[in-house]
DRENDO-1510 file (C-alpha; in Angstrom, 1 decimal, always signed):
<recs>
REC; n; res; u; v; w
REC; 1; MET; +56.1; +61.2; +37.8 .
REC; 2; LYS; +58.1; +60.2; +34.8 .
REC; 3; ARG; +57.2; +56.7; +33.5 .
REC; 4; LYS; +59.8; +54.1; +33.1 .
REC; 5; LYS; +60.8; +52.9; +29.6 .
REC; 6; LEU; +59.8; +49.5; +28.4 .
REC; 7; LEU; +61.1; +48.0; +25.1 .
REC; 8; ILE; +59.1; +45.1; +23.7 .
REC; 9; ILE; +60.7; +43.3; +20.8 .
REC; 10; GLY; +57.8; +41.9; +18.7 .
REC; 11; THR; +54.2; +42.9; +18.0 .
REC; 12; GLY; +52.4; +39.6; +18.3 .
REC; 13; LEU; +49.7; +38.6; +20.8 .
REC; 14; ALA; +52.0; +38.2; +23.8 .
REC; 15; ALA; +53.6; +41.6; +23.1 .
REC; 16; CYS; +50.2; +43.3; +22.6 .
REC; 17; GLN; +48.8; +41.7; +25.8 .
REC; 18; LEU; +51.7; +42.9; +27.8 .
REC; 19; ALA; +51.5; +46.4; +26.4 .
REC; 20; ARG; +47.8; +46.6; +27.0 .
REC; 21; TYR; +48.2; +46.2; +30.7 .
REC; 22; LEU; +51.3; +48.4; +31.1 .
REC; 23; PHE; +50.8; +51.5; +28.9 .
REC; 24; MET; +49.6; +53.5; +31.9 .
REC; 25; ASP; +52.7; +52.5; +33.9 .
REC; 26; TYR; +55.5; +52.5; +31.3 .
REC; 27; GLN; +56.5; +54.5; +28.2 .
REC; 28; ILE; +56.3; +51.6; +25.8 .
REC; 29; THR; +58.2; +51.2; +22.5 .
REC; 30; MET; +57.5; +48.1; +20.4 .
REC; 31; ILE; +60.0; +47.1; +17.7 .
REC; 32; THR; +59.3; +44.8; +14.8 .
REC; 33; LYS; +61.6; +43.7; +11.9 .
REC; 34; GLY; +58.7; +43.9; +9.4 .
REC; 35; LYS; +55.3; +45.5; +9.4 .
REC; 36; LEU; +53.0; +45.6; +12.4 .
REC; 37; THR; +51.0; +42.6; +11.2 .
REC; 38; HIS; +54.0; +40.5; +10.1 .
REC; 39; GLY; +53.9; +37.8; +12.7 .
REC; 40; ASN; +52.5; +34.4; +13.6 .
REC; 41; SER; +49.7; +35.5; +15.9 .
REC; 42; VAL; +47.7; +37.0; +13.0 .
REC; 43; LYS; +48.0; +33.7; +11.1 .
REC; 44; ALA; +46.5; +31.6; +14.0 .
REC; 45; GLN; +43.4; +29.8; +12.8 .
REC; 46; GLY; +42.3; +27.5; +15.6 .
REC; 47; GLY; +41.4; +29.6; +18.6 .
REC; 48; VAL; +41.9; +29.8; +22.4 .
REC; 49; ALA; +41.5; +26.8; +24.6 .
REC; 50; CYS; +39.3; +27.5; +27.6 .
REC; 51; VAL; +37.0; +25.5; +29.8 .
REC; 52; VAL; +33.5; +26.9; +29.1 .
REC; 53; GLU; +30.9; +24.1; +29.2 .
REC; 54; THR; +29.6; +22.7; +32.5 .
REC; 55; ASN; +30.6; +19.2; +31.6 .
REC; 56; ASP; +34.2; +20.2; +31.1 .
REC; 57; HIS; +36.5; +21.1; +33.9 .
REC; 58; LEU; +40.0; +22.6; +34.6 .
REC; 59; ASP; +41.5; +19.3; +35.7 .
REC; 60; SER; +40.6; +17.8; +32.4 .
REC; 61; HIS; +42.3; +20.6; +30.5 .
REC; 62; ILE; +45.3; +20.3; +32.7 .
REC; 63; HIS; +45.3; +16.5; +32.1 .
REC; 64; ASP; +45.1; +16.9; +28.3 .
REC; 65; THR; +48.0; +19.4; +28.4 .
REC; 66; LEU; +50.2; +17.0; +30.4 .
REC; 67; ILE; +49.3; +14.0; +28.2 .
REC; 68; ALA; +50.1; +15.9; +25.0 .
REC; 69; GLY; +53.4; +17.2; +26.5 .
REC; 70; GLY; +54.6; +13.7; +27.4 .
REC; 71; PHE; +54.6; +14.8; +31.1 .
REC; 72; HIS; +57.7; +16.8; +30.4 .
REC; 73; ASN; +55.7; +19.9; +31.4 .
REC; 74; ASP; +56.2; +22.2; +34.4 .
REC; 75; VAL; +53.1; +21.3; +36.3 .
REC; 76; GLU; +52.9; +24.6; +38.2 .
REC; 77; GLN; +53.1; +26.5; +34.9 .
REC; 78; VAL; +50.4; +24.3; +33.4 .
REC; 79; GLN; +48.1; +25.0; +36.4 .
REC; 80; LYS; +48.8; +28.7; +36.2 .
REC; 81; LEU; +47.9; +28.7; +32.4 .
REC; 82; ILE; +44.7; +26.8; +32.8 .
REC; 83; ALA; +43.6; +28.6; +35.9 .
REC; 84; GLY; +44.1; +32.0; +34.2 .
REC; 85; ALA; +42.2; +31.2; +31.1 .
REC; 86; GLN; +38.7; +32.4; +32.2 .
REC; 87; SER; +40.0; +35.7; +33.5 .
REC; 88; VAL; +41.8; +36.7; +30.3 .
REC; 89; ILE; +38.8; +35.6; +28.2 .
REC; 90; ASN; +36.5; +37.7; +30.4 .
REC; 91; ASP; +38.9; +40.7; +30.0 .
REC; 92; LEU; +38.8; +40.3; +26.3 .
REC; 93; ILE; +35.1; +40.2; +26.1 .
REC; 94; ASP; +34.8; +43.2; +28.5 .
REC; 95; SER; +37.2; +45.1; +26.1 .
REC; 96; GLY; +34.8; +44.5; +23.2 .
REC; 97; PHE; +36.1; +41.4; +21.6 .
REC; 98; SER; +33.6; +38.9; +20.3 .
REC; 99; PHE; +34.0; +35.1; +19.9 .
REC; 100; ASP; +31.7; +33.2; +17.6 .
REC; 101; ARG; +28.4; +32.4; +19.3 .
REC; 102; SER; +24.7; +31.8; +18.7 .
REC; 103; GLY; +22.7; +33.8; +21.2 .
REC; 104; ARG; +24.4; +33.3; +24.5 .
REC; 105; ARG; +26.0; +30.0; +23.6 .
REC; 106; TYR; +29.6; +30.0; +22.2 .
REC; 107; HIS; +30.6; +27.9; +19.2 .
REC; 108; LEU; +33.3; +25.6; +20.7 .
REC; 109; GLY; +35.7; +23.8; +18.4 .
REC; 110; LYS; +37.2; +20.3; +19.0 .
REC; 111; GLU; +40.9; +19.8; +18.4 .
REC; 112; GLY; +43.5; +17.0; +18.7 .
REC; 113; ALA; +44.0; +15.4; +22.2 .
REC; 114; HIS; +41.3; +17.5; +23.8 .
REC; 115; GLN; +38.6; +15.4; +25.6 .
REC; 116; TYR; +36.0; +18.1; +25.2 .
REC; 117; ARG; +35.0; +20.9; +22.9 .
REC; 118; ARG; +36.7; +23.9; +24.5 .
REC; 119; ILE; +38.2; +26.0; +21.6 .
REC; 120; LEU; +36.8; +29.5; +21.4 .
REC; 121; HIS; +37.2; +31.0; +18.0 .
REC; 122; ALA; +36.4; +34.2; +16.1 .
REC; 123; GLY; +35.4; +34.6; +12.4 .
REC; 124; GLY; +35.5; +30.9; +12.0 .
REC; 125; ASP; +39.2; +30.3; +11.4 .
REC; 126; GLN; +40.3; +34.0; +11.7 .
REC; 127; THR; +40.8; +34.1; +15.5 .
REC; 128; GLY; +44.4; +35.4; +15.3 .
REC; 129; ARG; +43.7; +38.0; +12.7 .
REC; 130; ARG; +40.7; +39.4; +14.7 .
REC; 131; LEU; +42.6; +39.3; +18.0 .
REC; 132; ILE; +45.5; +41.3; +16.6 .
REC; 133; LYS; +43.2; +43.8; +15.0 .
REC; 134; HIS; +41.4; +44.3; +18.3 .
REC; 135; TYR; +44.6; +44.8; +20.2 .
REC; 136; HIS; +45.9; +47.3; +17.7 .
REC; 137; HIS; +42.7; +49.3; +18.3 .
REC; 138; LEU; +43.2; +49.1; +22.1 .
REC; 139; LEU; +46.9; +50.2; +21.9 .
REC; 140; LYS; +46.5; +53.0; +19.3 .
REC; 141; GLY; +47.9; +56.2; +20.7 .
REC; 142; HIS; +49.3; +54.6; +23.8 .
REC; 143; VAL; +52.5; +53.0; +22.5 .
REC; 144; THR; +55.2; +53.8; +20.0 .
REC; 145; ILE; +55.5; +51.3; +17.1 .
REC; 146; ILE; +58.8; +51.1; +15.2 .
REC; 147; GLU; +58.5; +49.0; +12.0 .
REC; 148; ASN; +61.2; +47.6; +9.7 .
REC; 149; GLN; +64.0; +47.6; +12.2 .
REC; 150; THR; +65.9; +44.4; +12.9 .
REC; 151; VAL; +67.3; +44.0; +16.4 .
REC; 152; ILE; +70.9; +42.7; +16.0 .
REC; 153; ASP; +72.2; +42.9; +19.5 .
REC; 154; LEU; +71.2; +43.4; +23.1 .
REC; 155; MET; +73.1; +46.0; +25.1 .
REC; 156; THR; +74.3; +44.9; +28.5 .
REC; 157; VAL; +76.1; +46.7; +31.3 .
REC; 158; ALA; +77.4; +44.8; +34.4 .
REC; 159; GLY; +75.2; +41.9; +33.5 .
REC; 160; ARG; +72.0; +43.9; +33.1 .
REC; 161; CYS; +70.2; +44.5; +29.8 .
REC; 162; VAL; +69.8; +48.2; +29.2 .
REC; 163; GLY; +68.6; +48.3; +25.6 .
REC; 164; VAL; +69.0; +47.1; +22.0 .
REC; 165; ARG; +70.8; +47.9; +18.8 .
REC; 166; THR; +69.0; +47.7; +15.5 .
REC; 167; VAL; +69.5; +48.2; +11.8 .
REC; 168; ASN; +66.8; +49.4; +9.4 .
REC; 169; GLN; +66.3; +48.3; +5.8 .
REC; 170; LYS; +68.9; +50.9; +4.7 .
REC; 171; LEU; +71.4; +49.4; +7.3 .
REC; 172; LYS; +71.3; +52.5; +9.4 .
REC; 173; ARG; +72.3; +51.6; +13.0 .
REC; 174; GLN; +70.1; +52.7; +15.9 .
REC; 175; GLU; +70.3; +52.2; +19.7 .
REC; 176; TYR; +67.3; +52.2; +22.1 .
REC; 177; ILE; +67.8; +52.4; +25.9 .
REC; 178; ALA; +65.2; +51.2; +28.4 .
REC; 179; ASP; +64.6; +50.3; +32.0 .
REC; 180; VAL; +63.2; +46.9; +31.0 .
REC; 181; VAL; +63.6; +44.8; +27.8 .
REC; 182; VAL; +61.1; +42.1; +26.8 .
REC; 183; LEU; +61.7; +39.6; +24.0 .
REC; 184; ALA; +58.3; +38.6; +22.4 .
REC; 185; THR; +59.8; +37.5; +19.1 .
REC; 186; GLY; +58.0; +34.2; +18.6 .
REC; 187; GLY; +59.5; +30.8; +18.0 .
REC; 188; TYR; +62.0; +29.2; +15.6 .
REC; 189; ALA; +60.0; +26.9; +13.4 .
REC; 190; GLY; +61.0; +29.2; +10.6 .
REC; 191; ILE; +64.5; +27.7; +10.5 .
REC; 192; PHE; +63.0; +25.0; +8.2 .
REC; 193; GLU; +62.1; +25.0; +4.5 .
REC; 194; ASN; +58.6; +23.8; +5.1 .
REC; 195; HIS; +56.9; +25.6; +7.9 .
REC; 196; SER; +53.7; +27.5; +8.8 .
REC; 197; ASN; +55.3; +30.6; +10.2 .
REC; 198; HIS; +55.7; +34.1; +8.9 .
REC; 199; PRO; +58.8; +34.1; +6.6 .
REC; 200; LEU; +60.6; +36.8; +8.7 .
REC; 201; LEU; +60.6; +34.8; +11.8 .
REC; 202; MET; +63.6; +32.5; +12.3 .
REC; 203; GLY; +64.3; +32.5; +16.0 .
REC; 204; ASP; +66.1; +35.8; +16.3 .
REC; 205; GLY; +65.0; +36.1; +20.0 .
REC; 206; ILE; +66.8; +32.9; +20.9 .
REC; 207; ALA; +70.1; +34.1; +19.3 .
REC; 208; LEU; +69.8; +37.6; +20.8 .
REC; 209; GLY; +69.1; +36.3; +24.3 .
REC; 210; TYR; +71.8; +33.6; +24.2 .
REC; 211; ARG; +74.5; +36.0; +23.0 .
REC; 212; ALA; +73.6; +38.3; +25.9 .
REC; 213; GLY; +74.0; +35.5; +28.5 .
REC; 214; ALA; +70.5; +34.0; +28.7 .
REC; 215; ASN; +70.1; +30.2; +29.0 .
REC; 216; VAL; +68.2; +28.1; +26.6 .
REC; 217; LYS; +66.1; +25.1; +27.3 .
REC; 218; ASP; +64.2; +22.3; +25.4 .
REC; 219; LEU; +65.2; +23.5; +21.9 .
REC; 220; GLU; +65.0; +19.9; +20.6 .
REC; 221; PHE; +61.2; +20.0; +20.9 .
REC; 222; ILE; +59.8; +21.3; +17.7 .
REC; 223; GLN; +56.2; +20.6; +16.8 .
REC; 224; PHE; +55.5; +19.5; +13.2 .
REC; 225; HIS; +51.9; +20.2; +12.3 .
REC; 226; PRO; +50.4; +17.2; +10.4 .
REC; 227; THR; +48.5; +19.3; +7.9 .
REC; 228; LEU; +50.3; +22.0; +5.9 .
REC; 229; ALA; +48.8; +22.3; +2.4 .
REC; 230; SER; +51.2; +20.6; +0.1 .
REC; 231; ILE; +51.7; +23.2; -2.7 .
REC; 232; LYS; +54.5; +24.4; -4.8 .
REC; 233; GLY; +56.4; +27.1; -3.0 .
REC; 234; ARG; +55.8; +27.7; +0.7 .
REC; 235; PRO; +53.0; +25.6; +2.2 .
REC; 236; PHE; +50.4; +27.0; +4.6 .
REC; 237; LEU; +48.5; +25.7; +7.6 .
REC; 238; ILE; +45.3; +23.8; +7.5 .
REC; 239; SER; +44.0; +24.1; +11.0 .
REC; 240; GLU; +43.5; +21.1; +13.2 .
REC; 241; ALA; +40.0; +22.4; +13.8 .
REC; 242; VAL; +39.1; +21.1; +10.3 .
REC; 243; ARG; +39.7; +17.6; +11.6 .
REC; 244; GLY; +37.8; +18.5; +14.8 .
REC; 245; GLU; +34.8; +19.1; +12.5 .
REC; 246; GLY; +35.0; +15.7; +10.9 .
REC; 247; ALA; +37.8; +15.8; +8.2 .
REC; 248; VAL; +40.0; +12.7; +8.1 .
REC; 249; LEU; +43.5; +11.9; +6.7 .
REC; 250; VAL; +43.6; +9.4; +3.8 .
REC; 251; ASN; +46.1; +8.1; +1.2 .
REC; 252; GLY; +45.7; +8.2; -2.5 .
REC; 253; GLN; +43.4; +5.2; -2.5 .
REC; 254; GLY; +41.1; +6.9; +0.0 .
REC; 255; GLU; +42.1; +4.6; +2.9 .
REC; 256; ARG; +42.1; +6.2; +6.3 .
REC; 257; LEU; +45.6; +6.5; +7.8 .
REC; 258; LEU; +44.9; +6.8; +11.5 .
REC; 259; ASP; +42.2; +4.3; +12.3 .
REC; 260; ASN; +44.5; +2.2; +14.3 .
REC; 261; TYR; +45.3; +5.0; +16.8 .
REC; 262; PRO; +43.0; +5.4; +19.9 .
REC; 263; LEU; +42.2; +9.0; +19.1 .
REC; 264; LYS; +42.3; +8.4; +15.4 .
REC; 265; ASP; +42.6; +11.7; +13.4 .
REC; 266; LEU; +42.4; +13.7; +16.6 .
REC; 267; SER; +45.5; +12.2; +18.2 .
REC; 268; SER; +48.2; +14.7; +19.4 .
REC; 269; ARG; +50.2; +16.5; +16.7 .
REC; 270; ASP; +53.4; +14.7; +17.4 .
REC; 271; VAL; +51.7; +11.3; +17.0 .
REC; 272; VAL; +49.9; +12.2; +13.8 .
REC; 273; SER; +53.0; +13.9; +12.2 .
REC; 274; GLN; +55.2; +10.8; +12.9 .
REC; 275; ALA; +52.5; +8.6; +11.4 .
REC; 276; LEU; +52.3; +10.7; +8.3 .
REC; 277; TYR; +56.1; +10.8; +8.0 .
REC; 278; GLN; +56.2; +7.0; +7.8 .
REC; 279; VAL; +53.5; +7.2; +5.0 .
REC; 280; GLN; +55.8; +9.7; +3.1 .
REC; 281; LEU; +58.7; +7.4; +3.5 .
REC; 282; ASN; +56.7; +4.7; +1.7 .
REC; 283; GLY; +56.1; +7.1; -1.2 .
REC; 284; GLU; +52.4; +7.5; -0.6 .
REC; 285; GLU; +50.5; +10.8; -1.0 .
REC; 286; ILE; +48.5; +12.2; +1.9 .
REC; 287; TYR; +45.2; +14.0; +1.7 .
REC; 288; LEU; +42.8; +15.7; +4.1 .
REC; 289; ASP; +39.3; +14.5; +3.2 .
REC; 290; ILE; +37.0; +17.5; +4.0 .
REC; 291; THR; +33.8; +15.9; +2.6 .
REC; 292; PRO; +32.5; +15.2; +6.1 .
REC; 293; VAL; +32.8; +18.9; +7.2 .
REC; 294; LYS; +29.5; +20.7; +7.0 .
REC; 295; GLN; +29.6; +24.2; +5.3 .
REC; 296; PHE; +33.4; +24.1; +5.0 .
REC; 297; ASP; +33.5; +27.6; +3.3 .
REC; 298; GLN; +31.5; +29.2; +6.1 .
REC; 299; ARG; +33.2; +27.5; +9.0 .
REC; 300; PHE; +36.7; +28.0; +7.6 .
REC; 301; PRO; +36.6; +31.2; +5.4 .
REC; 302; GLN; +40.3; +32.0; +5.7 .
REC; 303; ILE; +41.5; +28.5; +4.7 .
REC; 304; SER; +38.9; +28.3; +1.9 .
REC; 305; GLY; +40.2; +31.6; +0.5 .
REC; 306; LEU; +43.8; +30.4; +0.6 .
REC; 307; LEU; +42.9; +27.2; -1.1 .
REC; 308; LYS; +41.1; +29.0; -3.9 .
REC; 309; ARG; +43.9; +31.6; -4.2 .
REC; 310; HIS; +46.3; +28.7; -4.9 .
REC; 311; ALA; +43.8; +27.1; -7.4 .
REC; 312; LEU; +43.6; +23.8; -5.6 .
REC; 313; ASP; +41.0; +21.6; -7.0 .
REC; 314; LEU; +38.6; +20.7; -4.2 .
REC; 315; SER; +35.9; +19.0; -6.4 .
REC; 316; GLN; +36.7; +15.7; -4.7 .
REC; 317; GLY; +37.0; +17.2; -1.3 .
REC; 318; LEU; +40.7; +16.3; -1.0 .
REC; 319; ILE; +43.4; +18.7; +0.2 .
REC; 320; PRO; +47.0; +17.5; -0.4 .
REC; 321; VAL; +48.9; +17.9; +2.9 .
REC; 322; GLN; +52.2; +17.2; +4.5 .
REC; 323; PRO; +53.8; +17.6; +8.0 .
REC; 324; GLY; +55.7; +20.9; +8.5 .
REC; 325; ALA; +57.4; +22.8; +11.3 .
REC; 326; HIS; +54.8; +24.8; +13.2 .
REC; 327; PHE; +55.6; +25.6; +16.8 .
REC; 328; THR; +58.5; +25.4; +19.2 .
REC; 329; MET; +58.2; +24.3; +22.8 .
REC; 330; GLY; +61.8; +25.3; +23.7 .
REC; 331; GLY; +63.3; +28.8; +24.0 .
REC; 332; LEU; +65.0; +31.1; +26.5 .
REC; 333; GLN; +64.8; +29.7; +30.0 .
REC; 334; VAL; +62.8; +32.0; +32.3 .
REC; 335; ASP; +62.0; +31.9; +36.0 .
REC; 336; ALA; +58.5; +32.2; +37.6 .
REC; 337; ASN; +58.6; +36.0; +36.9 .
REC; 338; HIS; +59.4; +35.5; +33.2 .
REC; 339; GLU; +62.9; +36.8; +33.6 .
REC; 340; THR; +65.9; +35.3; +31.9 .
REC; 341; ALA; +69.4; +34.8; +33.4 .
REC; 342; VAL; +70.2; +38.3; +32.3 .
REC; 343; ASN; +68.9; +40.9; +34.7 .
REC; 344; GLY; +66.3; +43.2; +33.2 .
REC; 345; LEU; +65.7; +40.9; +30.2 .
REC; 346; PHE; +62.4; +39.1; +30.1 .
REC; 347; ALA; +60.8; +36.8; +27.6 .
REC; 348; VAL; +57.1; +35.9; +26.9 .
REC; 349; GLY; +55.2; +33.9; +24.4 .
REC; 350; GLU; +56.7; +31.3; +22.1 .
REC; 351; VAL; +60.3; +32.6; +22.6 .
REC; 352; ALA; +60.2; +31.7; +26.3 .
REC; 353; ALA; +60.7; +28.2; +27.6 .
REC; 354; THR; +58.3; +28.1; +30.5 .
REC; 355; GLY; +57.8; +24.4; +30.5 .
REC; 356; VAL; +54.1; +24.8; +30.0 .
REC; 357; HIS; +53.9; +22.8; +26.8 .
REC; 358; GLY; +56.3; +20.0; +27.7 .
REC; 359; ALA; +57.6; +17.9; +24.8 .
REC; 360; ASN; +54.6; +18.7; +22.6 .
REC; 361; ARG; +52.0; +21.5; +22.7 .
REC; 362; LEU; +48.3; +20.8; +23.1 .
REC; 363; ALA; +46.3; +22.5; +20.3 .
REC; 364; SER; +45.1; +26.0; +20.9 .
REC; 365; ASN; +47.2; +26.5; +24.1 .
REC; 366; SER; +49.5; +28.9; +22.3 .
REC; 367; LEU; +47.2; +31.9; +22.1 .
REC; 368; LEU; +46.1; +31.1; +25.6 .
REC; 369; GLU; +49.8; +31.2; +26.7 .
REC; 370; ALA; +50.2; +34.6; +25.1 .
REC; 371; LEU; +47.2; +36.0; +26.9 .
REC; 372; VAL; +47.7; +34.5; +30.3 .
REC; 373; PHE; +51.5; +34.9; +30.6 .
REC; 374; GLY; +51.4; +38.3; +28.9 .
REC; 375; LYS; +49.1; +39.5; +31.6 .
REC; 376; ASP; +51.1; +37.7; +34.3 .
REC; 377; LEU; +54.3; +39.5; +33.2 .
REC; 378; ALA; +52.5; +42.8; +33.2 .
REC; 379; GLU; +51.7; +42.2; +36.9 .
REC; 380; VAL; +55.3; +41.4; +37.6 .
REC; 381; LEU; +56.6; +44.6; +35.9 .
REC; 382; LYS; +53.9; +46.8; +37.6 .
REC; 383; GLY; +55.4; +45.8; +40.9 .
REC; 384; ARG; +59.0; +46.0; +39.8 .
REC; 385; LYS; +61.1; +48.6; +41.7 .
REC; 386; PRO; +63.1; +51.1; +39.6 .
REC; 387; ILE; +66.7; +50.2; +39.0 .
REC; 388; GLU; +69.3; +52.9; +38.9 .
REC; 389; LYS; +70.5; +53.5; +35.4 .
REC; 390; PRO; +74.2; +53.6; +34.6 .
REC; 391; GLN; +75.4; +57.1; +34.1 .
REC; 392; LYS; +76.8; +56.2; +30.7 .
REC; 393; ILE; +76.3; +53.4; +28.3 .
REC; 394; ILE; +79.7; +52.5; +26.7 .
REC; 395; CYS; +79.4; +50.5; +23.5 .
REC; 396; GLU; +82.3; +48.3; +22.5 .
REC; 397; PRO; +84.2; +49.4; +19.4 .
REC; 398; VAL; +83.6; +47.5; +16.2 .
REC; 399; ASN; +86.5; +45.6; +14.8 .
REC; 400; PRO; +86.1; +45.2; +11.0 .
REC; 401; LEU; +88.1; +42.0; +11.1 .
REC; 402; THR; +85.5; +40.2; +13.2 .
REC; 403; GLN; +83.1; +39.7; +10.4 .
REC; 404; THR; +82.6; +35.9; +10.0 .
REC; 405; ARG; +81.5; +33.8; +7.1 .
REC; 406; SER; +78.2; +32.0; +7.3 .
REC; 407; LEU; +76.0; +29.7; +5.3 .
REC; 408; SER; +73.2; +31.3; +3.3 .
REC; 409; ILE; +69.7; +31.4; +4.8 .
REC; 410; ALA; +68.4; +29.0; +2.1 .
REC; 411; ALA; +71.2; +26.5; +2.7 .
REC; 412; LEU; +70.7; +26.5; +6.5 .
REC; 413; LYS; +66.9; +25.9; +6.1 .
REC; 414; ARG; +67.6; +23.1; +3.7 .
REC; 415; TYR; +70.0; +21.4; +6.1 .
REC; 416; ASN; +67.6; +21.8; +9.0 .
REC; 417; GLU; +64.8; +20.3; +7.0 .
REC; 418; ARG; +67.0; +17.3; +6.1 .
REC; 419; TYR; +68.6; +16.7; +9.5 .
REC; 420; LEU; +66.3; +18.1; +12.2 .
REC; 421; GLY; +62.9; +17.1; +10.9 .
REC; 422; VAL; +60.1; +14.9; +12.2 .
REC; 423; ILE; +62.4; +11.9; +12.7 .
REC; 424; ARG; +66.1; +12.4; +13.5 .
REC; 425; TYR; +68.9; +9.9; +13.1 .
REC; 426; GLU; +71.9; +10.1; +15.4 .
REC; 427; LYS; +74.5; +9.4; +12.7 .
REC; 428; GLU; +73.1; +12.1; +10.4 .
REC; 429; LEU; +73.0; +14.6; +13.3 .
REC; 430; LEU; +76.7; +14.0; +13.9 .
REC; 431; HIS; +77.3; +14.6; +10.2 .
REC; 432; TYR; +75.4; +17.8; +10.4 .
REC; 433; GLN; +77.4; +18.8; +13.4 .
REC; 434; LYS; +80.6; +18.5; +11.3 .
REC; 435; ILE; +79.1; +20.8; +8.7 .
REC; 436; LEU; +78.0; +23.5; +11.1 .
REC; 437; ASN; +81.3; +23.4; +13.0 .
REC; 438; GLN; +83.0; +24.8; +9.8 .
REC; 439; TYR; +81.1; +28.0; +10.4 .
REC; 440; PRO; +81.9; +29.6; +13.8 .
REC; 441; MET; +79.1; +31.3; +15.7 .
REC; 442; THR; +79.3; +35.1; +15.8 .
REC; 443; LYS; +80.0; +36.5; +19.3 .
REC; 444; GLN; +78.2; +39.4; +20.8 .
REC; 445; ALA; +80.9; +41.9; +20.3 .
REC; 446; SER; +81.2; +41.2; +16.6 .
REC; 447; ILE; +77.6; +41.2; +15.5 .
REC; 448; TYR; +77.8; +44.7; +13.9 .
REC; 449; HIS; +79.8; +45.2; +10.8 .
REC; 450; PRO; +79.5; +48.1; +8.4 .
REC; 451; GLU; +79.6; +45.9; +5.3 .
REC; 452; LYS; +76.9; +43.4; +6.4 .
REC; 453; SER; +73.6; +43.1; +4.6 .
REC; 454; LEU; +70.3; +42.3; +6.3 .
REC; 455; ASP; +70.7; +38.7; +5.0 .
REC; 456; ASP; +74.1; +38.6; +6.6 .
REC; 457; TYR; +72.7; +39.5; +10.0 .
REC; 458; GLN; +69.8; +37.0; +9.5 .
REC; 459; SER; +72.1; +34.1; +8.4 .
REC; 460; GLU; +74.3; +34.7; +11.5 .
REC; 461; GLN; +71.2; +34.5; +13.8 .
REC; 462; LEU; +69.9; +31.5; +12.0 .
REC; 463; LEU; +73.3; +29.8; +12.1 .
REC; 464; LEU; +73.5; +30.2; +15.9 .
REC; 465; VAL; +69.9; +28.9; +16.4 .
REC; 466; SER; +70.7; +25.9; +14.2 .
REC; 467; HIS; +73.8; +25.1; +16.3 .
REC; 468; LEU; +71.8; +25.3; +19.5 .
REC; 469; VAL; +68.9; +23.2; +18.2 .
REC; 470; LEU; +71.3; +20.6; +16.9 .
REC; 471; SER; +73.2; +20.5; +20.2 .
REC; 472; ALA; +69.9; +20.0; +22.1 .
REC; 473; ALA; +68.8; +17.2; +19.7 .
REC; 474; LEU; +72.1; +15.3; +20.2 .
REC; 475; SER; +72.0; +15.8; +23.9 .
REC; 476; ARG; +68.6; +14.1; +24.3 .
REC; 477; ARG; +69.4; +10.5; +23.3 .
REC; 478; ASN; +65.9; +9.2; +24.0 .
REC; 479; SER; +62.8; +10.0; +22.0 .
REC; 480; LEU; +60.1; +12.1; +23.8 .
REC; 481; GLY; +57.1; +13.9; +22.3 .
REC; 482; ALA; +58.1; +15.9; +19.3 .
REC; 483; HIS; +61.8; +14.9; +19.6 .
REC; 484; GLN; +62.1; +11.5; +17.9 .
REC; 485; ILE; +65.6; +10.2; +17.5 .
REC; 486; ARG; +66.7; +6.9; +16.0 .
REC; 487; ARG; +69.9; +5.0; +16.0 .
REC; 488; GLN; +71.3; +4.2; +12.5 .
REC; 489; GLU; +70.1; +0.6; +12.6 .
REC; 490; ALA; +66.5; +1.9; +13.0 .
REC; 491; GLU; +67.0; +4.3; +10.1 .
REC; 492; GLN; +68.1; +1.5; +7.8 .
REC; 493; ALA; +65.2; -0.6; +8.9 .
REC; 494; VAL; +62.7; +2.1; +8.1 .
REC; 495; LYS; +64.3; +3.1; +4.8 .
REC; 496; GLY; +64.7; -0.5; +3.7 .
</recs>
């Protein structure tokens, strides 16, 4: 029996988990705009949250997730996530993956807003890198990987997604037809100047799905991680696990910055980032004091290597840090089966708005989401009945006059950093709206143009995502979780 065709856009952990459980049932093609390892999953430092110790329990993990999410979470999705954790961890171990341990006892990390130590990690702070390497080994020879092709459009016929259009680095156009298309493209934190994401990732999946008819949800909720190393050029992440091992946030005088908060340096990310933002407004420097961390180089080899590579002086045990965009809770709205409003188009991982993270994600629930929901979607697709393919796919003709002008990638990131950051001000958002309205959003039928460069395609996707995030930020007039909005009077009070 001929296997159905499955297109997965993305090669991160959610994509790999899905492919792992389906390569016997589907002929799978995975498409990535860069190299196979160009993604966010490989950069993940913390680990996978899972109840392991006998003094911990599932209800506690659920409670911590809801508290961090400002109770904006979909409770059923949270329960599914936490309940599925042990199963996917056991599957990983059975497939040969190893988490850090001493004898039969796992080394469990502690991170912000968790009541217990429950973070499984591998290679100290190299969990993402080791997971992706493991999955590439599992998938080798079972799936087709297409690198360096950017998906510019989703192909739909009668309301059903039937494939994708891509361009390669030489701008050659290509079309791929499939029975099922899954977007696993990651989030949109890369729309900012200062972020922890891979530089290629700027929310393409959001733009692609929206143009095809998918709905978006909760785009205003963008998590700013409190500790990105503050260096010239693009900053990089300093895992929350470092604070879990005793590091603390201090100012230039060595004074602790979070002592007045109930959970101190292990408060939830939205709380810590907002506190540090106020410190920045006062013109103070922020440091992560790692002197309390025992054997820092051994526990965090990846971070230690990055710091040395950037020649940061750690003789005083102080790492200069700043908040930066890290993770996005919103995305394409999906149902309980991970399907968007477009028939045959699914979304999994950070690109999907399942409601599991609410208004702010709990630390180390992201890799868990990829594992649990990737497996869950695989079960859905295994039971999916074949849908009759259209006899002929008719592509709309390209009109050379439909090419639109857009802002540059750098300009859009600069604007997003200024207007859509940790604290938003209503009057400034309205001003930004006037700026963006000068640049119309490209419609689906006009996305391809023979004279466009890769940057042109990317800037159009980025422009659309920026429009959508701004609209969401303006629509939610009250602060919640990672979305903090102020009236102009409040802004003047803070700045004054």
